[in-house]
N, C-alpha and C positions, 0 to 999 in steps of 0.2 A: 429434535426439541433440546438435545444435550447441546448441539451449536449455539442456539441462539441464546442458552442460559448461558454457556461461557462469553458469548458475546454482548450480552448486558450485563453480566458480575464479576467476569473474568476467570480464569482457570482456578487461581487458589479457593477463591470465595466459594465456587459451587461446591458443595458436595456429593458421594454418592447417594447418600439419602434424597437430599436434595432433587437430584436427578429422578430417582424414584418417586418419590412424592409428585412428582408433576407431570410424569408418566401414568400414573396410576399403578403401578408395579412393584413388585419386591425387591428389595437391594440385592437377592440372592438372583434373581431374573438377569440383571445389568450383569454381576461378577461370573453368569454362566457365556458370557459373550465377551467381556472385558477382566480378566484375571486380577487387574488394577486399574487403578483411575490415571497412572501413567497410560496406559496402552490406551485409553477412553480419549486422555487429552492428545497423545500423537495423533491419532484418529481424526478428531475433530480439527487440530490444528490445519490437518493437510487438505481436510475436506471444505476450510474456510481459504486455504491458498487457493483450491481448485476452482471454490464459487469466483474469486476475485478475477482467476485466469479467465472463466468462461466469460463476468462481465464484460472484460477488457479485449474480448473477441469478439462479442457483439457490437463493441464500442465501434471497435475496426470495421465493422460491416456497413456503419453509418458513411453517410456520405459528408463527411469532416476535412478539413485539410488536418494537416501534420501538428498545427498550434492549435485548435480547437478540439482534437481529440487528445491532447495533454492536458488539458484541462478538463476533458470529462471525464479521464482516466484520475486525475486529482480526487473527483467526485466521490469516484468509486472508491476509492481505499480510503477516503477520509474515516469511513465508519471504524474501519482497523488501528486508527491514528488519534483515539481519544483520548488525551491528557491525564486523567485520573489516574491513579494506584492500582484502579480498580482495572484497568484498560487490558484487554487479552493480550495483547502485544509485551506492556509492561512486565505483566505476569508471569508470561512465559518465561519469557529471557530472566527473570528473577527466579521461578521455583524449578523450572524446568527447561536448563540450559543446553542439555543434549538436544531434545527436541527443537529448542528455538534454533541452534545450531545447524540442525538439518531443514530446517524448513527454510533459514536465510540461505543455504545454500542453494537450496532446486530454486528460492524466489530468484537469487542473483543471476543464474541461468535464463531464466524466463524476462527478467529486465533489461539483462545484454541483448538479446535477441529483438527484443521489442523496442529500445530505444536504439537500436539501430537500423532496423525497420521504419521509423519513424522521422528518425534525421535525411535519411536518405531518401523517402517520401518526401521534405518540406526540401528538401534540395533541386526534388525534380518539380514542385510546385512552384520553385522563383521565392520558395518562403526561408529559403538556409543558404546562406553561402557556398558557394559550388566547390569553391579553392578547400572548406575546411576537411579533417581528417577526418570520418564517419566513424573509427574505429577508439580514434582517441577523446573524440567529443563523447561516444557512447560511457567509456568507460570510467571518465571523469564525472558524467551526469552519474552514473551509476554510486560509487562511490561517495560522491557528496551526498545522496540521500542517506545515505548510511552515515556519516559524519550530523546532518540533520536532528539525527536520533538522539546524538551523543548529549545528554545532559550535562555533561562536565564542560560542555566546550558553550552548549546554548540552554542555559536552565532554564527549566519549566516556569520558574517566576518571573522570566523574562521576555521569555517568547510560549504561543502557546502551535500546538502541533502544526493545526490549519494553516496560523499567517506565518512558520518557517516555510512551510510545503510550497504556500502561495509564493512565497520572496521568491525560492529557491527556482523554480520553475518561471517567475521570472527573467532572475537572474542568467537563467539558461537560456532561453529565446532570445533575451537581448544581446549576449555574449557570440551569438550566431547566425541570429538576423540578418535580411535582408530591409530596404526599406519599408517594402510593401508587406514582409513579415512582421514589421515595429506597427507599423498601421492597423495590421489584425490584430497586434497584441493590446494595443493602445485601445483598439473597440471594444478590446472583452472586457478590460480592465474597467473601462470606462459606463459598461451596461454591465454593474456590479456581478462580473468574475472574480466572488470575493471568498476566501476560507467557510467553510461551515464548520463553527468549533463546536 
C-alpha cells in the first residue's frame, strides 16, 4: 500500500500518518518495522526498481523484436516518469538524494546489461547495423537517458518526460538501424506508438 501511495503522490507528500490511516493501523505499528520514514522510502524505492525489473523481464519473454522491445519498456517505465513535482523520481532526487543515488547506481548496472542485450539481439535480427560497437552504443544510450532527465538542459515547460523519452528512443534507433529496422520504427510510429503523458 505504501508503494502505491508514494507512486501516486510522491515520497515527500505522503506522511507516516497517511500510510497508517490508509492501512487502518497505528503509526506505532509502522515504526515497529521502520524506525524512520527514510528507511521506509528506501525499501519502497528499491521495491519499485524491482517491480520495473520484473516488468522488463516479462517483456523480454515476449516474442518481440529488439525495436518493439524498446517501445514496450518505454511504456512500462513511463509510470515512474511523471512530469509533476509530485513525481516519485523528482521527490526522491530532491528530498532523499542518498537513496536516489543508490537506486540510480543499481539501475545503471541493470540498464547497461539490458541495452547491450537489446543491441546485440537487434544486430542478430538484422535490425541494427552489424558494424556498430555494442558497448559504446550501450554506454551512450545509458548516459543519454540521464541527460534527458536533466531539467536544466530540457526544461519541463518545453518538453514533457514522455515526449523526451519518445524522441530519444527514435534518435537511438535511427542512429543504429538498418533499412529493415527503420521500416519497423516507422511502422511503430505510424501506429500511434506515442508517449503516454
